[in-house]
C-alpha positions as CSV (number, residue, x, y, z in Angstrom):
1,M,27.5,-5.2,19.5
2,Q,27.1,-4.2,15.9
3,M,24.2,-5.3,13.7
4,P,25.0,-7.3,10.6
5,F,24.6,-5.7,7.2
6,Y,21.6,-7.9,6.2
7,Q,19.6,-6.8,9.3
8,I,20.2,-3.2,8.5
9,L,19.3,-3.8,4.8
10,L,16.1,-5.7,5.7
11,G,15.1,-3.2,8.3
12,A,15.5,-0.3,5.7
13,V,13.5,-2.2,3.1
14,L,10.7,-2.9,5.6
15,I,10.6,0.8,6.6
16,I,10.5,2.0,2.9
17,T,7.8,-0.7,2.0
18,S,5.6,0.4,5.0
19,I,5.9,4.1,3.9
20,I,4.9,3.1,0.4
21,I,1.8,1.3,1.7
22,V,0.8,4.3,3.8
23,V,1.1,6.6,0.8
24,I,-0.8,4.4,-1.6
25,V,-3.6,3.9,0.9
26,L,-3.9,7.6,1.5
27,L,-4.1,8.2,-2.3
28,Q,-7.1,6.0,-2.5
29,Q,-10.5,7.7,-2.3
30,S,-13.0,6.8,0.4
31,R,-15.9,4.5,-0.6
32,Q,-18.2,6.5,1.7
33,A,-18.8,9.8,0.0
34,G,-21.7,10.7,2.3
35,L,-24.3,13.3,1.4
36,S,-22.0,15.4,-0.7
37,G,-21.3,12.4,-2.9
38,A,-25.0,11.8,-3.5
39,V,-25.5,15.4,-4.5
40,A,-22.4,15.8,-6.7
41,G,-22.6,12.3,-8.1
42,G,-25.0,13.2,-10.8
43,A,-22.6,15.9,-12.2
44,E,-19.9,13.3,-13.2
45,T,-19.8,12.2,-16.8
46,F,-19.5,8.6,-18.0
47,F,-15.9,9.0,-19.0
48,G,-15.0,10.6,-15.7
49,K,-16.4,7.7,-13.7
50,N,-14.5,5.2,-15.8
51,K,-11.3,7.1,-15.5
52,G,-11.7,7.2,-11.7
53,R,-12.4,3.5,-11.5
54,T,-9.3,2.6,-13.5
55,I,-7.1,4.7,-11.3
56,E,-8.8,3.2,-8.2
57,A,-8.4,-0.3,-9.6
58,K,-4.7,0.3,-10.3
59,L,-4.2,1.7,-6.8
60,A,-6.0,-1.2,-5.2
61,R,-3.9,-3.7,-7.2
62,I,-0.6,-2.0,-6.3
63,T,-1.7,-1.9,-2.6
64,K,-2.3,-5.7,-2.7
65,F,1.0,-6.5,-4.3
66,V,3.0,-4.1,-2.0
67,A,1.2,-5.5,1.1
68,I,1.9,-9.2,0.0
69,F,5.5,-8.2,-0.5
70,F,5.6,-6.5,2.9
71,F,4.2,-9.6,4.7
72,I,6.5,-12.0,3.0
73,L,9.5,-9.8,3.7
74,T,8.5,-9.5,7.3
75,I,8.1,-13.2,7.8
76,G,11.3,-13.9,6.0
77,A,13.2,-11.3,8.1
78,A,11.8,-12.8,11.3
79,L,12.9,-16.3,10.3
80,I,16.3,-15.0,9.2
81,F,16.8,-13.1,12.5
82,N,15.7,-16.0,14.7
83,Y,17.7,-18.7,13.0
84,I,20.7,-16.9,11.7
85,G,21.1,-13.7,13.6
């Protein structure tokens, strides 16, 4: 039995979206710097801290949007597969 085109397409989009989520989460810095963060934290300048925060904020925002898209797509795919496929 052959899979319909929409199932293959939705499956591929889900796989690509999940890989994107993993990459974005791995790009984010850990909030727990530990002892090395306490020692090296004083060496950062004001502008360096702000630059890091904006990049972190953008990554966090992108992660939220991609995760919401992933969950909506997953629920939609499950409904489509159950009622149509």
